[in-house]
N, C-alpha and C positions, 0 to 999 in steps of 0.2 A: 555691436550686434551679436546676439548669441548664435553659435553654430547649431545647425540642425543635427540631430542624432543620425549617425551613419551606421546603425546596426539595428537588427530586428530584436525587439525586446523579448519576444517569446522564445526565439532561438537562444538568446543569451541566458534566459531563465532556465531553459532546458539544459544548457551546458552547466549551469550552477547546480542543478539537481543532480547531474551525474557526479560532480565533485563531492557534494554533500553525501550522496549515497555511499560513495566509496570511503570517505574519510570522516564523516560525521561533522558536527559543528566545530568542536574543539580541535579536531585534526585538520581542519581546512583553514588555510591562511588566505588573506586577501590577495596575495600574489598568485596563489593557485587559482583563485576565482577569476582574476582579470586575464590571466593566460588562457584559461579554458573558455571564458566568455568572449574573448577576443575584443575586449574593450579596455579603455583606460580606467585608472583608479577613480578619477574624478567623474567619469561617466557612470561608473558603478554607484557612487554615492549620490550623484544627481538623479539617477533614474530609479534606483532601488533603495536608497537610504543606506543605513549601516549594514554590517554583516548579519546582525540578528534579524533585521527586517527582511533582508534578502532570504535568509534561512526560512523564516516563517512563510514568505511567499512561495518558496520552493516546496515546502511541506504541503502547503495548501494546494498548489497546482498538482503535485504528485499524488496526493490523497484523492483529489477529485478524479484524476485520470484512472487511477487504480480502482476506485470505487465504481466508476462507470464501466470499466472493463469487467469487473467481477459481476456486476448486475447484468450486463449483456450476456455473459456466460450462463448465469443462473436462469435467465429468461429465455435462453436460446434452445433449450432441449425440448424434444417432443413431449416428454413427461417431466414433471417437476424434479424427480430424482436424477434424470439425465442432465438437467441443467446444473444441479448441485455437483454432480460428478465432473462435469465439464469445467466448472470453476476450480475444483480441486486439482484437476489435471493441468489447468493453466498455471496454477501456483507452482506445481512441481516443475513444469517446463521452464518457468521463469525464475526459479529459485536460485539459479547461479548468479543472478544479479542482486546486489544488496537492495533491500527494501528500505526506502527512506522513512516510511511510516514506522515500521518495527524498530529501525535503528534510532529514530528520534525518541521513541518511548523508552528504549533501553538506555539511551544517553541521559534523558531528562526526567523520566517517570512522569509524575504530575507536578513537578516543581515549577513549571512555567505555565501560567494560566492560558496564555495565548495558544500554546501548542495543545494543551489539554482540550481547549474548546474546538480546535481544528480536528483533532482525533475523534472527539466525541461526536461531532456533526457527521463525519464520514462513517463512523461506526454505526450510528443510529440509522442512517440512510441505508446502509448495506444490510444491517440486521433486520430491518423491516421487510425488505424484499426476501431475504433468506428465510425468515420465519414464515412468511406467507407461502413460500414454495415448500417448506417442510410440512406445513399443514396440508397443502395440496397433495404432497406425496403420502401423507398419512391417510387422507381421504381415498387415495387411489390404492391403498394397501401396500405401498412400497416402503413405508417407514413405520416403525413400531408406534402404535397409537398411545402406548403407556408413557412415552417420553413427552416431556414438556417441549413444545416447539421452540420456545425461547431458550431453554437450557441447551437444546440440541444445537441451535445456532451459535450460542456462546462457545460450546465445545468445538464446533467446526472452526470458528475463527481463532480459538486458542491453538488448534491444530495447524492452521495456516501459519500463525506466528512461529510455532514450533518447527514447521517444515523450513521456513525461511532462516531461522537461526541455525538449524541443523545443517542446512546447505552452506551457510557462511562458515560453519565449523568444519566443513570438509566431508559431509555425508555424501555417499554415492547416490546416483540417480535411482538405483535399485532400492536403497534405503528410504529415499524420499517417497517413492511410489508405495512402498510398504506402509509408511506412516499414513499417507493419504488413504490407502485402502483400508487400513484398520479404523481410521476415523469414520469412513463411510459405512463400514460393517457395524459399527456401534449403533447406527441409526436403524438398521433393518431388523 
């Protein structure tokens, strides 16, 4: 008779996310994962498949959570520009922790179709909301109407990636705030 699983799958996946965030796919060993996830090697394989499948699940879960958090910030301001500003401030505040989304793009580019599809889905969802809010901010007179809302959203998310990479490279909080501030200033 098979034993029942004695661990919480979501908690184990969150622990794997933490390891992959810090070490990437190639830098993460199965031993590191089983230690962090507090499960046996066979439980890892039985529940999550191989390391690659676990990595894809981790990127998917992480991307969904980050996208949800960004969207909540963008939608949370009394004015559209306030929400965009809040999202950028959140990025700066959390930039000290490695971003699994940016890290996986840096590690694999578009060489892995599964990852590319995961990133594209999250990006499209977030860009749609950001673009809508940029248009609202333009209608309110808070964002330059000569800018393409789509291009402005692309620029903001390139800035988000830049902030996260700069933080990983040792940029100070002041420098990160400066980058975010300059990105916002380009919109007005």
